[in-house]
Structure formats: structure tokens, C-alpha cells
C-alpha positions as CSV (number, residue, x, y, z in Angstrom):
1,M,15.0,147.8,-141.1
2,T,16.6,150.9,-139.4
3,T,16.5,151.3,-135.6
4,T,19.1,153.0,-133.2
5,A,18.3,150.9,-130.3
6,K,20.4,147.1,-130.3
7,I,18.2,144.5,-131.6
8,V,18.7,141.1,-129.8
9,D,19.0,138.1,-132.4
10,F,17.0,136.2,-130.3
11,M,16.2,134.0,-133.5
12,G,19.7,133.1,-134.7
13,L,19.5,130.7,-131.8
14,R,16.1,128.9,-132.7
15,K,17.5,125.6,-134.1
16,I,19.3,125.3,-130.8
17,A,16.1,126.5,-129.0
18,A,14.3,123.9,-131.0
19,I,16.6,120.9,-130.1
20,C,16.7,121.3,-126.5
21,S,12.8,121.9,-126.8
22,L,12.6,118.7,-128.0
23,V,14.9,116.6,-125.9
24,V,12.9,117.8,-123.0
25,L,10.0,117.2,-124.1
26,I,10.9,113.9,-125.5
27,V,12.0,113.0,-121.7
28,S,8.6,115.1,-120.2
29,V,6.6,113.1,-122.0
30,G,9.0,109.3,-121.8
31,S,8.8,110.1,-117.6
32,L,4.9,110.5,-118.1
33,A,4.3,107.3,-120.0
34,F,7.3,105.1,-117.5
35,N,6.6,106.5,-114.6
36,S,3.4,108.4,-114.3
37,L,2.5,111.1,-112.3
38,Q,3.1,110.5,-108.3
39,F,-0.7,111.2,-107.5
40,G,-1.4,112.6,-103.7
41,L,-3.9,111.9,-101.5
42,D,-6.0,114.1,-103.2
43,F,-6.2,111.6,-106.0
44,T,-5.5,108.6,-104.2
45,G,-7.1,108.3,-100.8
46,G,-5.6,107.6,-98.0
47,A,-5.7,107.3,-93.8
48,L,-6.3,110.2,-91.8
49,V,-5.2,110.4,-88.0
50,E,-5.7,113.5,-85.7
51,V,-3.8,113.8,-82.3
52,E,-3.8,116.4,-79.6
53,Y,-0.5,117.7,-77.9
54,S,-0.6,119.2,-74.9
55,Q,2.0,121.8,-76.3
56,A,2.6,123.2,-79.5
57,Q,4.6,121.1,-81.8
58,P,6.7,122.2,-84.7
59,L,5.6,120.2,-87.5
60,N,8.4,119.3,-88.9
61,E,9.7,117.9,-85.8
62,I,6.2,116.0,-86.2
63,R,7.1,114.9,-89.5
64,A,10.7,114.2,-88.8
65,T,9.5,111.2,-86.1
66,L,7.3,109.9,-88.3
67,D,9.8,109.5,-91.5
68,K,12.3,107.8,-88.7
69,A,9.1,105.2,-88.2
70,G,8.9,104.7,-91.4
71,Y,5.9,106.4,-92.7
72,E,6.3,108.0,-96.6
73,D,4.3,110.6,-98.0
74,V,2.9,111.9,-94.9
75,V,1.2,115.6,-94.6
76,V,0.8,116.8,-91.4
77,Q,-0.8,120.4,-90.6
78,T,-2.5,122.0,-87.6
79,F,-6.3,121.5,-87.3
80,G,-7.9,124.4,-85.4
81,S,-5.5,125.0,-83.0
82,P,-1.5,124.9,-83.0
83,T,-1.7,121.9,-80.1
84,S,-4.5,119.4,-82.8
85,I,-2.2,118.0,-85.9
86,L,-3.7,116.3,-88.7
87,V,-1.4,113.6,-90.1
88,R,-2.6,112.7,-93.5
89,L,-1.1,108.9,-94.8
90,A,-1.3,107.8,-98.4
91,Q,-2.2,104.1,-97.0
92,D,-5.0,101.6,-96.8
93,H,-6.5,102.6,-93.1
94,T,-6.7,99.7,-90.5
95,S,-8.3,99.5,-87.1
96,T,-4.4,99.9,-85.5
97,L,-3.1,102.2,-87.9
98,G,-4.5,105.3,-85.1
99,D,-2.4,103.7,-82.1
100,E,0.6,102.8,-84.3
101,V,0.9,106.4,-85.4
102,L,0.4,107.4,-82.0
103,G,3.1,105.1,-80.6
104,A,5.4,106.8,-83.0
105,L,4.6,110.2,-81.9
106,R,4.8,109.1,-78.3
107,E,8.4,108.0,-78.7
108,G,9.4,111.4,-80.3
109,A,7.7,113.8,-78.1
110,D,8.4,115.0,-74.7
111,Q,4.9,116.0,-73.7
112,P,1.6,113.9,-73.7
113,V,-0.3,113.0,-76.7
114,E,-3.5,111.9,-77.4
115,L,-5.6,110.2,-80.3
116,R,-8.5,111.9,-81.4
117,R,-9.4,110.0,-84.8
118,S,-8.4,107.8,-87.4
119,E,-10.5,107.4,-90.1
120,F,-10.1,106.1,-94.1
121,V,-10.0,109.3,-96.4
122,G,-11.5,109.0,-100.0
123,A,-9.8,110.5,-102.9
124,Q,-11.2,113.8,-103.7
125,V,-10.7,113.6,-107.2
126,G,-12.0,110.2,-109.1
127,D,-11.4,108.7,-112.5
128,E,-14.3,110.3,-114.0
129,L,-13.6,113.3,-113.2
130,R,-10.1,112.8,-113.9
131,E,-11.5,111.8,-117.2
132,Q,-13.6,115.2,-117.5
133,G,-10.6,117.8,-116.3
134,G,-8.6,116.3,-119.4
135,L,-10.9,117.0,-121.3
136,G,-11.9,120.0,-120.4
137,M,-8.0,121.1,-120.5
138,L,-8.5,119.9,-124.1
139,L,-11.4,122.2,-124.9
140,A,-9.9,125.0,-123.3
141,L,-6.6,124.7,-125.7
142,G,-9.0,124.7,-128.8
143,I,-11.0,127.8,-127.5
144,V,-7.7,129.9,-127.0
145,M,-6.5,128.0,-130.2
146,L,-9.9,130.2,-132.2
147,Y,-9.2,133.3,-130.0
148,V,-6.2,133.8,-131.0
149,A,-6.9,132.8,-134.2
150,F,-9.7,135.4,-134.9
151,R,-7.5,138.3,-132.9
152,F,-4.4,137.7,-134.5
153,Q,-4.4,135.3,-137.0
154,I,-4.0,130.9,-138.0
155,K,-0.2,130.7,-137.4
156,F,-0.7,132.7,-134.3
157,S,-2.9,130.2,-132.7
158,V,-1.4,127.2,-133.5
159,G,2.3,128.9,-132.1
160,A,0.1,130.1,-128.8
161,V,-1.5,126.8,-128.5
162,V,2.1,124.7,-129.0
163,A,3.8,127.0,-126.4
164,L,1.1,126.2,-124.0
165,A,1.2,122.7,-124.3
166,H,5.0,122.8,-124.2
167,D,5.0,124.5,-121.3
168,V,2.4,122.0,-119.2
169,L,4.0,118.8,-120.7
170,I,7.5,120.2,-119.2
171,V,6.0,120.8,-115.6
172,L,4.0,117.2,-115.5
173,G,7.3,115.8,-116.8
174,I,9.4,117.2,-114.1
175,F,7.5,116.2,-111.5
176,S,7.1,112.8,-112.9
177,L,11.0,112.8,-113.4
178,L,11.5,114.0,-109.9
179,K,8.6,112.0,-108.4
180,L,7.2,114.8,-106.7
181,D,3.6,114.5,-105.3
182,F,0.8,115.4,-107.6
183,D,-2.3,116.8,-105.8
184,L,-5.0,119.4,-106.1
185,T,-2.7,122.4,-105.6
186,V,0.0,121.5,-108.0
187,L,-3.2,120.8,-110.6
188,A,-4.4,124.4,-109.8
189,A,-0.5,125.8,-110.1
190,V,-0.9,123.9,-114.0
191,L,-3.6,125.8,-114.7
192,A,-2.4,129.0,-113.6
193,V,0.4,128.5,-115.6
194,I,-1.0,128.0,-118.7
195,G,-3.3,131.2,-118.1
196,Y,0.7,133.2,-117.3
197,S,1.8,131.6,-120.3
198,L,-0.7,132.4,-122.9
199,N,-0.5,136.6,-121.3
200,D,3.0,136.6,-122.1
201,T,2.6,134.9,-125.6
202,I,-0.6,137.2,-126.1
203,V,1.7,140.5,-125.4
204,V,4.7,139.1,-128.1
205,C,2.3,138.4,-130.9
206,D,0.8,141.6,-130.5
207,R,4.0,143.6,-130.8
208,I,5.3,141.0,-133.7
209,R,1.6,142.0,-135.4
210,E,2.1,145.7,-134.6
211,N,5.6,145.6,-136.1
212,F,4.7,143.7,-139.5
213,R,2.3,146.5,-140.2
214,K,4.4,149.4,-138.9
215,V,8.0,148.7,-140.3
216,R,8.0,148.4,-143.7
217,K,11.5,147.5,-144.5
218,G,12.9,143.8,-143.1
219,S,12.8,140.2,-143.0
220,S,10.4,138.0,-140.6
221,E,12.7,137.6,-138.8
222,E,14.5,140.8,-137.9
223,I,10.7,141.9,-137.5
224,I,10.5,139.4,-134.9
225,N,13.6,139.7,-133.2
226,L,12.8,143.7,-133.0
227,S,9.3,142.7,-131.4
228,L,11.0,140.6,-128.8
229,T,13.6,142.7,-127.9
230,Q,10.8,145.7,-127.5
231,T,9.2,143.0,-125.0
232,L,12.2,142.1,-123.4
233,G,11.9,144.4,-120.2
234,R,8.4,144.1,-119.6
235,T,8.9,139.9,-119.7
236,L,11.7,139.7,-117.4
237,V,10.3,141.9,-115.0
238,T,7.1,140.3,-114.8
239,S,9.2,136.9,-114.8
240,L,11.2,138.0,-111.6
241,T,8.4,139.7,-109.9
242,T,6.4,136.7,-109.8
243,L,9.5,134.5,-109.0
244,L,9.9,136.4,-106.1
245,V,6.7,136.1,-104.4
246,L,6.8,132.5,-105.5
247,L,10.1,132.2,-103.9
248,A,8.6,133.5,-100.4
249,L,6.0,130.7,-100.8
250,F,8.5,128.0,-101.2
251,F,10.2,128.9,-98.6
252,F,7.6,129.9,-95.8
253,G,4.4,128.9,-96.9
254,G,4.3,125.5,-95.5
255,E,4.4,122.3,-96.5
256,L,0.5,122.2,-98.1
257,I,1.6,124.8,-100.7
258,H,4.8,123.5,-101.5
259,G,4.2,122.4,-104.0
260,F,1.8,124.8,-105.7
261,A,4.9,127.0,-105.4
262,T,7.1,124.4,-107.1
263,A,5.1,123.7,-110.3
264,L,4.5,128.0,-110.6
265,M,8.1,128.2,-110.3
266,I,8.7,125.8,-113.4
267,G,6.1,127.0,-115.1
268,V,7.4,130.8,-115.2
269,L,10.6,130.1,-116.1
270,V,9.5,127.5,-119.0
271,G,6.5,130.1,-119.6
272,T,8.8,133.0,-120.3
273,Y,11.5,130.9,-122.5
274,S,8.5,129.3,-124.5
275,S,6.9,132.7,-125.1
276,I,10.5,133.8,-126.5
277,Y,11.4,130.6,-128.8
278,V,8.6,128.5,-129.0
279,A,5.7,130.4,-130.3
280,S,8.1,132.7,-131.9
281,N,10.0,129.6,-133.8
282,V,6.8,127.8,-134.8
283,L,6.0,131.4,-136.6
284,L,8.9,131.6,-138.3
285,M,8.5,127.7,-139.5
286,M,5.0,128.7,-140.9
287,N,6.2,131.1,-143.0
288,V,4.6,134.4,-141.5
289,T,4.7,137.3,-143.5
290,R,3.6,141.0,-143.5
291,E,1.0,139.9,-146.0
292,D,-0.5,137.6,-143.8
293,L,-1.4,140.6,-140.8
294,M,-2.5,143.2,-143.2
295,P,-5.8,144.5,-142.7
296,P,-8.0,142.8,-145.5
297,V,-8.4,146.3,-148.3
298,K,-12.0,146.7,-148.7
299,E,-13.1,147.4,-152.2
300,E,-15.5,150.4,-153.0
301,V,-18.7,149.1,-155.1
302,E,-19.9,151.5,-157.5
303,V,-23.6,151.1,-158.2
304,E,-24.5,152.2,-161.7
305,G,-26.7,155.3,-161.5
306,E,-25.5,156.7,-158.4
307,E,-22.9,159.6,-158.4
308,R,-19.6,158.7,-155.8
309,P,-19.0,161.8,-153.6
């Protein structure tokens, strides 16, 4: 294989990458098995307290006051106006909870605070919906596998699905390991990670197929290295611009979107890695060859008694 551009030997590190991925996956699955996920109020339900300040109060100061009072897993947000504050707590609602929260807020505030309401909040995601969501995700992976197999080849579909499962398990494992809250916004981020990773993998697979058909000399490893080198610039630019947006959301988007930005940042980094080392590594393990990707030759059938043009 001859080319004037310098080709990065990505696949030269494929065994090290495979070992690293395997170790991280084992840790992630182990954490999910023993620690599970720290489900937020969307999954578990809890209590909601609404208070009214006479003047706007910084949310971080309210949150710090409640943390100091011993309330854990608290979500603080404005409701309609800067002076109306909603406090969501991951604990059972009691008849005295509103007064207790109000007392803690009054101690940490230099202005009047009034209690508007205190009530129980049910889980937005029940056990049945959770099971249906899991089945839906498995169905989606199956459809992705069929699509990639139809567009490329069955070996590419296996590589794409392995890369997607790799990314999702690592994102969930990190949330489990660090005991970060898993709510509906994080679930939405996990689904977005699947879309991002699949798009990146499809671009790489498309270039690999193109080079297998175009480049006449070179081993499978060399052709994959060439394809990854050619798509590296696009992959890095896409990842970096996406990360810049996510960093802005992480630091300035507020508490409600914090988990979403965190999950997507992890997913973008892992997805970029998997499109280079996981999907391509699986292709080499399955011994992909030029013959697998060559278009089928149409056989001409000569009908007896007819003259060929």
C-alpha cells in the first residue's frame, strides 16, 4: 500500500486498548451489580416543598443551608419567579417536613421566608416503564445491528453494536461508581450517547469499506489504519466542538442539567475512543477481508436462442 500521507498505527495498540476496555467494563459491570445506580427523584419519588422569599436568593446559598441542616440529595430550583423556590428531597414526606425545611431556611436567611406548600411527589418512572425502557433499548440495538449489516456487512454490525454497548456500560458504570444521581435527564443523555457513538462509528465504517474497495494492496490492519487516519481530523473536530458546548452546560447550565452534561461528556470521550479502537478492533478479530466488502458479481445468463447484444 503506497500513500504520501503519514498513517497513524492505531491498530498497533489494539491489544492494549482491548485490555483497557475489558478492565473498565469489568469494573463498570461490577459496580452496577453491587452498587447499582443512585436513582433520583424521577425514579424513586420523594417530597416537594415550595417557599417564597421576599427578595431573590441565590440557589447555591439555599442549597448550602439545606446541606448544613442535614438534607441530602436536594434539588433546588426557581418556580415561576426568582423569589419562588422549589425544594425537592429524596425522602418520605411527613406532615412536619415543610415546617422543618422552612425552619432551616429561616436560620440561613436574612429575609422573611414563607411556606407555600409541602406535598409528596410520586416517581415519574415506575417499575413497568423501567422494564419497558430496557426492552426498548435492546430492540433499538437489534435494529441498529440489522441496519449496519444491511448497509455494510454483518461483521461491521457486530462491531457497531459492541461499541454501543461498550459506551453505555461505561457511562452507567461511572455513574454507579461515583454514586452520581441518575434521573431522566441522565437517561436522555445516555440515549444521546448511543446516537453520537453510532454516527461516529458509521463514518469510520464507511471509510473502511471505501478503502477496502479502492486500495488494491495492503493488509486489513493497514487499510483500517489508513481509514482511521483519514477520519481522525473529522472525529477530533466533532468531539472537541461538542465538548465545548457540554462544558458550558456543565458550568453554567444549572443544577438540573448538570447530570445531563456530565453523562454526555463521558459519552463523547468514550464514544470517540470506541469508534477508533472498539469497532475497528472487533473487525480485525473477525478477520474482515477485502472479499467481504466487494460488491457481488452479477452473472450474465445467456438464454438459448437469443443473441447477446
